[in-house]
C-alpha positions in Angstrom: -32.8 -29.0 -8.7 -34.4 -25.5 -8.3 -32.4 -22.3 -7.6 -34.4 -22.0 -4.3 -33.0 -25.3 -3.0 -29.4 -24.2 -3.7 -29.7 -21.2 -1.3 -28.8 -23.0 1.9 -25.7 -24.5 0.3 -24.6 -21.1 -1.1 -25.1 -19.4 2.3 -22.5 -21.8 3.8 -19.7 -20.9 1.3 -16.9 -19.0 3.2 -15.8 -15.7 1.8 -12.8 -13.6 2.7 -13.4 -10.1 4.1 -10.6 -7.5 3.9 -10.7 -4.3 6.0 -9.0 -1.5 4.2 -7.5 1.2 6.5 -6.4 3.3 3.6 -4.0 3.5 0.6 -0.9 5.3 -0.4 1.7 5.1 -3.1 5.4 4.9 -2.5 8.5 4.0 -4.6 10.3 0.7 -4.3 13.2 2.7 -2.9 11.1 4.2 -0.1 9.5 0.8 0.6 12.9 -0.9 0.9 14.0 1.7 3.4 11.1 1.2 5.9 12.1 0.0 9.3 10.6 -0.4 12.7 8.6 2.6 14.0 8.4 4.3 10.6 5.0 5.8 9.9 3.2 5.5 6.6 0.6 8.2 5.9 -2.6 6.9 4.4 -5.3 8.7 2.3 -8.0 8.3 4.9 -8.9 10.4 7.9 -8.8 8.7 11.3 -12.5 9.5 11.7 -13.7 8.0 8.4 -15.3 4.5 8.4 -13.2 1.7 7.1 -14.0 -0.2 3.9 -15.0 -3.8 4.3 -14.1 -5.5 0.9 -15.5 -8.8 -0.4 -14.5 -10.1 -3.8 -12.7 -6.9 -4.7 -15.7 -4.7 -4.0 -16.5 -2.5 -1.0 -19.4 -4.3 0.7 -19.8 -2.2 3.8 -18.3 0.6 6.0 -17.3 -0.1 9.5 -15.6 1.3 12.6 -13.1 -0.3 14.9 -14.3 -1.4 18.3 -12.7 -3.4 21.1 -14.5 -6.5 22.3 -12.8 -7.9 25.5 -9.2 -7.9 24.4 -9.7 -8.2 20.6 -10.1 -5.7 17.8 -13.4 -6.0 16.1 -15.6 -4.1 13.6 -19.0 -2.5 14.0 -20.8 -2.3 10.6 -22.1 1.3 10.2 -23.4 0.9 6.6 -24.0 -2.0 4.2 -23.8 -0.8 0.6 -26.2 -1.8 -2.1 -25.2 -3.0 -5.6 -25.1 0.5 -7.1 -23.0 1.8 -4.1 -20.4 -1.0 -4.4 -19.7 -0.2 -8.0 -18.7 3.4 -7.3 -17.2 3.0 -3.8 -13.5 2.5 -3.2 
């Protein structure tokens, strides 16, 4: 079987996308004290695009949009192989 004939099969394999809003570090003590309505500051500006992560690597940048009554993403940039290695 040639590699070319495997492509349709590979294209149907599901992958999990994770959207990263931002990151922070906190102690276990602070984590255990969190309660409803607490706010956690993240390292990302509200105007920055979000990271779309596939397989532990940033695959694309996106922005949040509303479609009907659901939250969705609009891809603003798809990163190349070199970009995904240094993004994050």
